[in-house]
C-alpha positions in Angstrom: 24.2 35.6 -20.3 26.3 32.7 -21.5 24.5 29.3 -21.2 26.5 26.6 -19.3 27.6 23.6 -21.4 26.3 20.3 -20.2 27.8 17.8 -22.7 30.3 15.0 -21.9 32.6 12.9 -23.9 32.4 9.1 -23.5 34.9 6.6 -24.9 33.3 4.5 -27.7 34.5 1.5 -29.7 35.2 3.6 -32.8 36.3 6.8 -31.2 34.4 9.0 -28.7 30.7 9.9 -28.3 29.7 13.5 -27.6 26.6 13.2 -25.4 24.3 16.2 -24.8 21.2 15.7 -22.6 18.0 17.6 -22.0 15.0 16.8 -19.8 11.4 17.7 -20.5 8.3 17.5 -18.4 6.4 15.7 -21.1 5.6 12.2 -22.3 8.1 10.6 -24.6 5.7 10.5 -27.5 5.4 14.3 -27.4 9.2 14.9 -27.3 9.5 12.3 -30.1 7.2 14.4 -32.2 9.3 17.5 -31.6 12.4 15.7 -33.0 10.7 13.8 -35.9 7.8 15.8 -37.3 8.9 18.3 -39.9 6.6 21.1 -38.8 8.0 20.8 -35.3 11.7 20.3 -36.2 11.3 23.5 -38.3 10.9 25.4 -35.0 14.3 24.5 -33.7 16.5 22.9 -36.4 14.8 23.0 -39.7 12.1 21.2 -41.7 12.7 18.0 -43.6 11.1 16.3 -46.5 11.0 12.8 -48.0 9.8 9.3 -47.1 11.2 8.8 -43.6 11.9 5.1 -42.9 14.9 3.1 -41.9 17.3 2.7 -44.9 15.9 5.7 -46.7 17.1 9.2 -47.2 15.4 12.5 -46.4 16.4 16.1 -47.1 16.9 18.4 -44.0 17.1 22.1 -44.1 19.4 23.7 -41.6 17.1 26.7 -41.2 19.2 28.5 -38.5 22.5 28.3 -40.4 23.8 30.9 -42.8 22.2 30.4 -46.2 19.8 27.8 -44.8 21.4 24.9 -46.6 19.8 21.6 -47.3 21.5 18.3 -46.6 20.7 14.6 -47.1 20.3 12.4 -44.1 20.2 8.6 -44.1 17.9 7.0 -41.6 20.1 4.3 -40.1 17.6 3.0 -37.5 14.3 4.0 -36.0 12.5 2.6 -33.0 9.8 5.1 -32.3 9.6 6.7 -29.8 12.9 5.8 -28.2 15.7 5.8 -30.8 16.5 7.5 -34.0 19.9 7.1 -35.7 20.9 9.1 -38.8 24.0 9.8 -40.7 24.7 12.8 -42.9 27.5 13.7 -45.4 28.2 17.3 -46.0 31.1 19.7 -46.7 32.4 19.0 -43.1 32.4 15.2 -43.4 30.2 12.3 -42.2 28.2 12.8 -39.1 26.7 9.8 -37.2 24.0 10.9 -34.8 21.5 9.2 -32.4 18.6 10.5 -30.4 17.8 8.4 -27.4 14.7 9.0 -25.4 13.5 7.6 -22.2 10.6 8.5 -19.9 10.2 8.1 -16.1 7.1 9.5 -14.3 6.1 11.8 -17.1 9.6 13.3 -17.5 11.5 12.5 -20.7 15.2 12.5 -21.1 16.6 13.2 -24.5 20.2 12.3 -25.3 21.8 13.4 -28.5 24.8 11.3 -29.2 27.3 12.4 -31.9 29.6 9.5 -32.7 33.0 10.9 -33.4 36.2 9.2 -34.7 38.3 11.7 -32.7 37.9 15.0 -30.9 39.1 17.2 -33.9 36.8 20.2 -34.1 35.1 19.5 -30.8 35.4 23.1 -29.8 33.0 24.0 -32.6 30.8 20.9 -32.7 29.9 20.9 -29.0 28.6 24.5 -28.7 26.5 23.9 -31.8 24.7 20.9 -30.3 24.2 22.8 -27.0 22.7 25.6 -29.0 20.4 23.4 -31.0 19.1 21.5 -28.0 18.4 24.8 -26.3 16.6 25.8 -29.4 14.5 22.7 -28.9 13.8 23.6 -25.3 12.8 27.1 -26.3 10.5 25.8 -29.1 8.7 23.5 -26.7 8.4 26.2 -24.0 7.4 29.0 -26.3 10.2 31.1 -25.1 12.6 33.3 -27.1 15.2 31.4 -29.1 18.8 31.5 -27.8 21.5 33.3 -29.8 24.3 31.3 -31.2 26.8 34.0 -30.3 26.1 33.1 -26.6 27.5 29.6 -27.3 30.4 30.1 -29.6 33.1 31.0 -28.9 32.2 31.2 -25.2 31.9 27.4 -24.8 34.8 26.4 -27.1 37.4 26.1 -24.2 35.0 23.9 -22.2 34.7 21.4 -25.1 38.4 21.5 -25.9 39.0 20.8 -22.2 36.9 17.6 -22.5 39.3 16.3 -25.2 
């Protein structure tokens, strides 16, 4: 079964923002722990190590990518448990990301915002974020992990259509 993409593109001052949203029946602090504690990020993205604080760098392992590479991430801003902004530089360029959390009546909304200069590569980037956030959902629910092959190339046309 092919999961349905949910992301949208939003005009931004310096390009466009790819916004992918998930909702959880959980308090914001618990969802925050899933996206910031290394033993919990290891379940859906990969572990990280280092002294995490605004202005500092950490190393993050992309545990579900071929070769399980490590990358550096700079913590641009952190306002626990509502906002985390990071930037990374790797072989594919600079990535500026934000996680924005909000809670209403015990339900937490998580928005992953990928700040893009343009829509180049959106057909590959978008399915990847859909996959990773569904990995987060599965890790929290204790259900089987999704398979990336269900996201790409199946969702590529959707994301290219957003551009």
